[in-house]
N, C-alpha and C positions, 0 to 999 in steps of 0.2 A: 554545559550540562543543563538540561531542562529542569526547572524548579517550579514552574507554574502548572496549573491544570492543563491537561492535554485533551485533544479531540482526535478521534480516528478519522483519517482522510482517505485511506486506501486499504484494500484487502485483496489478496490474491494467493493462489497456490502455484501460479505460473512463475518459475524462477527467472525467466527472461523479463516478464513484465515487472517483477519486483526489482530486478537490477536496473531497469530504465527508471522506475519510480525513485529508487534510492539515489541514482545518479542525478536525476532532475533536482531533487531536494538539495543534494550536496552542491550542485552547480549554482543553485539559487541562494546558497548560504543559509539554508533553513535546517535547524537542528531537528532531529526526529528520534523516536524510539520505535523499535520493532517488537511486536508482541506475537507470540505463537498461540494458535488455537487449534485444537483438534475437534473436528466436527464429523458427525456420522451422516453419510449420504446413503440414501436408499435407491436402488435401481432394480431392474428385473431379476438380476442374478442374486442379489443380496446386499448386505451392508458393505460399504467401503469406507476406509478412513482416509481423509484428505487433510493434510496439514496446511492450514491457512496462516498466512503471515499478515498481520495488520500493522500499518504504519500510522503513527500518531504524532502530531505536532502541537506546539502551544496554540491556544485558541486564537491569539492575535495573528498567527501566521497561516491559519487554515485556508483562507481564500486564496492567498498567493501560492500556497503549496498545491492545492487542487489544480490551479491553473498551470503550474509548472509541470505537474505529472500528466495532465491531459495533453499538453503540448508535446511532451516527450513521447507519449504513447501514440499520438496522432502522427508524429514525424516518423516513428518506427513502424507505423501501420499495424499497431497492436490494439486489441479492443480495450476500451476504457473499462475501469472497474465499476 
């Protein structure tokens, strides 16, 4: 269980990218918390709601976590956040 301050290291509304990111953190043994955020996006048609999920880790794990997620997304040929 995370007890130290956390830093956000990834955010996406793409469930596939989120699954790869969570898997990468799990494989690396890095504990994380997921946070939900609702943001309003504007486009030509009108406002849309897009549920974003943010992943956060302890500050000391942030660099290793970003590297693990980047490697997993690159291997899966998904865009990085």
